C-alpha positions, 0 to 999 in steps of 0.5 A: 481297130475301133471306129468309135469316135468320142462325142465332143459336144454334150447333148443340147438338152443338157446345155439348155438346162444348164443355161436355164438354171443360171437364169432362174431363181432355183432348179425348181423354177428352171424345171418348171420352165422346161415342164420337167420334174425337179429330179429330171432336171437335176439329172440333166445337170448331172449328166452335163457335169459327168460329160465335162468331168467337173462340177459346174455348181456348188451345192451347199445345204439346199442352195445351188450356186455356179462354181468358178468353173461353171461361170467360165463355162457359161461365159464361153457357151452362152453366146453360141447357144443364144446365136443358135436359138436366135437363128432358129426362131428367126428362120421359123418366124420368117417361114411362118412356121411358128405362132407368136404366143401372147398372154393377155389380161381378159379385160384388155383382150375384150376392151382393145386387142380383139376389136382391133385384131382385124387391123393387125391381120390386114397389116401383117397377114404373115404373122400367126398370132395365138392368144391366151388369157392370163394376168401374170407372166408365169407362162413366159417363165415356163416357156408356154408363151412368147409375149405377155401384155402385163399390168405393172409395175411388178417383178418381171425378173430379167425378162426384157420389157417395154412400157406401152402406155400409162393407165388413166382413170375417168369417172363414168356411169350410165346416162342415168342412175337406176336409183333415180339420183342425179349424177354427181357434179363434183367429187363431194357428191360421191358420198351419196352414190354407190361406187363400183370397184374390182379386186385386181389391181387393188386400191384403184379408188384410193389411188385415184382419189389421192391423185385427184386430191380428194378432201371430202367426207369419208366414203362408204366402201365400194361394191366389188366385182370379180372382173373388169367387164362385170363392173363395166356392165354394172355401171352401164346398168346404172348401179353406180359410178366406176373408175374406168380406163378409156383404153378399155371402156372407149367402146361403151362410151362411144355407144353411149352406154357409159358417160364420162362424169365431169372432166375428172381424170387421174393416173392410176399409178399402173401401166401396160407393158409388153414383156418378152420371154427373152431377148431372142423373142424380142428380136423376132420379126413377128414380135417386132411387128406386134410391138410396133403395131401395139405402140402405134395403136395405143398412142392415143391413150397416152 
């Protein structure tokens, strides 16, 4: 008599591919998040469909959508898989078996996060924090990171996020301009001063001047720099005036290398967000500790 027992549950990797396909814009996007080729990803989906004996997706002229059977199957298995994932990552985090991988813009890393990391480690020595430099959240979508510090607004899809702090801009320069010109005392003086800017985020000067209700003469185009801290150093060298966020430039201001000009301050129309790869990451103990520490540390810049 045969002792072969028919397997009743499909491979978890096939289930993972199926759920990720339903949460992504396309099979290709889902494949990227698993670091698979599109053909390898499709084979996982096909293997699952062969196992259950029914098509879970409707394929029509290059588009793929869930079938009614697929929708019913998803509603049934998704909570169970999420429970398995959540229990696993919680256990690993509690035992220190995994790092909390954070994607952070270079300007924020240099201006605030790294100078304050000693405080975080003293308060949470059990959290293993791993930083990587980046501007967007693609690493979250691909599964290469857990959390992103993100400058928004922007499209984050269905990923959970919290708003950390709005970004305000002040006018700043060196204590003396290299040109020998006096520092501006009013916004109309900007017509005679070189303005310094960065490429991304775009349009900061325009938004700032609009929020300051500037009605002076037209201004010459600013001089652009590739990175925020290049612009900061140029301003500290007296090459012109810049709009800086105190959250990033406060150390240069405390050192006296930059001075705030007047009381000019206005919102830049962008905020810092903390974006989580998914709800399971958001509930991880180490992610909660990092979120609370960030919120408390940034409160003075709100």
